[in-house]
C-alpha positions in Angstrom: 113.0 111.5 35.9 115.9 112.1 38.2 119.5 112.0 37.1 121.7 111.3 40.0 125.4 110.5 40.1 125.4 108.4 36.9 122.0 106.9 37.5 118.8 107.6 35.6 115.8 107.0 37.9 112.2 107.0 36.7 109.3 106.7 39.2 106.5 104.6 37.7 104.0 104.0 40.5 103.7 103.1 44.2 107.1 101.6 45.0 108.1 101.0 41.4 111.2 102.7 40.0 113.3 102.0 36.9 117.0 102.6 37.6 119.4 102.7 34.7 123.1 102.3 35.3 124.9 102.4 32.0 123.3 99.7 30.0 121.9 97.9 33.0 118.3 98.3 34.2 116.8 97.5 37.6 113.1 97.6 38.4 111.8 97.7 42.0 108.5 96.1 43.1 106.6 96.4 39.8 102.9 97.3 40.4 100.1 98.9 38.4 102.4 99.8 35.5 102.2 99.8 31.8 104.1 97.3 29.7 107.7 98.6 29.6 109.8 98.8 26.4 113.0 98.9 28.5 113.2 95.5 30.1 114.8 94.5 33.3 118.2 93.0 33.8 117.3 92.7 37.5 114.0 93.0 39.4 113.9 93.4 43.1 110.9 92.5 45.2 110.8 93.5 48.9 108.0 91.2 50.0 105.0 89.1 48.8 102.1 91.5 49.4 100.1 92.0 46.2 101.1 95.6 45.7 104.8 94.6 45.7 104.7 91.1 44.1 102.4 91.3 41.1 102.8 88.5 38.6 101.1 90.5 35.9 103.4 93.5 36.4 106.6 91.5 36.7 105.8 90.0 33.3 105.7 93.6 31.9 109.3 94.2 32.7 111.2 90.9 32.4 113.0 89.5 29.4 115.1 86.4 28.6 117.9 86.5 31.1 116.3 88.7 33.7 117.2 88.0 37.3 114.7 88.3 40.2 116.1 89.2 43.7 113.4 88.8 46.2 112.6 88.4 49.9 112.5 84.8 51.1 108.8 85.2 51.7 108.2 85.6 48.0 109.4 82.0 47.2 106.0 80.4 46.9 104.3 83.2 44.9 107.2 83.3 42.4 107.1 79.5 41.5 105.6 80.2 38.1 108.6 82.2 37.0 110.5 79.1 36.0 112.4 80.7 33.1 114.2 83.2 35.3 117.0 83.0 37.8 115.5 83.7 41.2 117.5 84.6 44.3 115.8 84.7 47.7 117.3 86.7 50.5 116.8 87.4 54.2 117.7 90.6 56.0 121.4 91.2 56.1 122.2 88.9 53.2 124.1 90.3 50.2 124.0 89.3 46.5 126.1 90.6 43.7 124.8 90.3 40.1 126.1 92.0 36.9 128.4 94.2 39.0 125.6 95.5 41.2 125.5 94.7 44.9 122.2 94.1 46.6 122.2 94.2 50.4 118.9 93.1 51.9 118.1 95.1 55.1 115.3 94.7 57.6 111.8 96.2 56.9 109.1 95.9 59.5 106.5 97.8 61.5 106.9 99.1 65.0 103.6 101.0 65.3 101.3 100.0 62.5 98.9 97.2 63.5 96.1 95.3 61.8 95.0 94.3 65.3 96.4 94.8 68.8 99.9 93.3 68.9 99.7 92.3 65.2 101.8 94.5 62.9 101.1 94.6 59.2 104.7 93.7 58.6 106.1 91.8 61.5 109.9 91.6 61.9 109.8 87.8 61.6 107.9 88.1 58.3 111.3 88.7 56.8 110.3 91.5 54.4 113.3 93.5 53.3 114.5 96.8 51.9 117.5 96.9 49.6 120.6 99.0 49.6 121.7 98.7 46.0 125.3 99.7 45.3 125.8 100.9 41.7 129.5 101.3 41.5 129.8 103.2 44.7 126.5 105.1 44.5 124.1 103.5 47.0 120.4 103.6 46.6 118.2 102.6 49.5 114.7 101.2 48.5 113.1 100.9 51.9 110.1 98.6 51.0 107.3 98.6 53.6 108.7 99.7 56.9 108.5 102.0 59.8 111.4 104.2 61.1 113.5 101.3 62.5 116.6 101.2 64.7 118.6 99.5 61.9 118.5 102.7 59.8 121.2 104.2 62.0 123.6 101.7 60.5 122.9 102.6 56.9 126.0 104.4 55.8 126.8 106.4 52.7 123.4 106.2 51.2 123.2 108.6 48.3 119.5 108.2 47.3 116.8 107.1 49.8 113.4 106.0 48.4 111.1 106.1 51.5 107.4 105.2 52.0 105.6 108.2 53.3 101.8 107.4 53.2 101.1 106.2 56.7 98.6 103.4 57.5 100.9 100.5 56.6 104.2 102.3 56.5 105.8 105.5 57.8 103.9 108.7 57.9 105.4 111.7 56.2 106.6 112.8 59.6 108.2 109.4 60.4 109.7 109.2 56.9 111.3 112.6 57.3 112.8 111.6 60.7 114.2 108.5 58.9 115.7 110.6 56.2 117.3 112.7 58.9 118.8 109.5 60.4 120.1 108.1 57.0 121.1 111.5 55.7 121.2 110.8 52.0 122.2 113.2 49.3 118.6 113.1 48.1 115.4 111.5 49.5 112.3 110.6 47.4 108.9 109.7 48.9 107.1 106.6 47.5 104.1 104.4 48.4 101.6 107.2 47.7 98.7 107.6 45.2 98.0 103.9 44.5 96.8 102.2 47.7 97.0 104.8 50.4 98.5 108.2 50.7 98.3 111.3 48.5 100.6 113.7 46.8 100.0 116.0 49.8 101.7 113.3 52.0 104.7 113.3 49.6 104.9 117.1 49.6 104.7 117.2 53.4 107.5 114.8 53.5 109.6 117.0 51.3 109.0 120.0 53.5 109.7 118.1 56.7 112.8 116.4 55.3 114.2 119.9 54.5 113.7 120.8 58.2 116.0 117.8 59.0 118.6 119.2 56.6 117.9 116.6 53.8 117.2 117.6 50.2 114.1 115.8 49.0 112.2 115.8 45.8 108.7 114.6 44.8 109.1 112.7 41.6 106.4 112.9 38.9 105.1 109.5 38.0 105.8 108.3 34.5 103.6 105.7 32.6 106.7 104.3 30.8 
């Protein structure tokens, strides 16, 4: 668990974090987690790939009144969640719910390809990351992305949650370079240990981020 500027952040798995802000709870991209006692006021989903949009895992965190804020490419796969308010966003759109602001930002590949000229996450796929503003403390959850030009415009990010496993997303080296660009107070590696990537990737990111002048921490994963 990480306590940071009034936030309580727990790393559960892959890209899944629980962020507590006072009495409010936000979950990000629930995947391969245990049923959670502390239910979500808001769930964010960066894109519709199975390791980010998992029906079974979303059901483990939602309650009556939960709100789902998701990329527009999640619309079809979230049709079964009829009891919940759903808000679908494209990059550069902003939503405010329960006093928290969610800014969708681009997330795409520039050098990770499934075949020549075919990135795993094309720009026009409209996957997103989120810059979440908790009363002035901004948390950047990058989603699945490479080190992209748009990161130069991400200002005043306090906590950056960055994928660092390579293959489908940034390598540890690329993620450290991104951290240097964003320059958060703290950076945390994610997207390791479940699909691709190892703790060694996360630790390498921490070392390389420090070389860029960025404090980084490898969070222990918690089952609940």
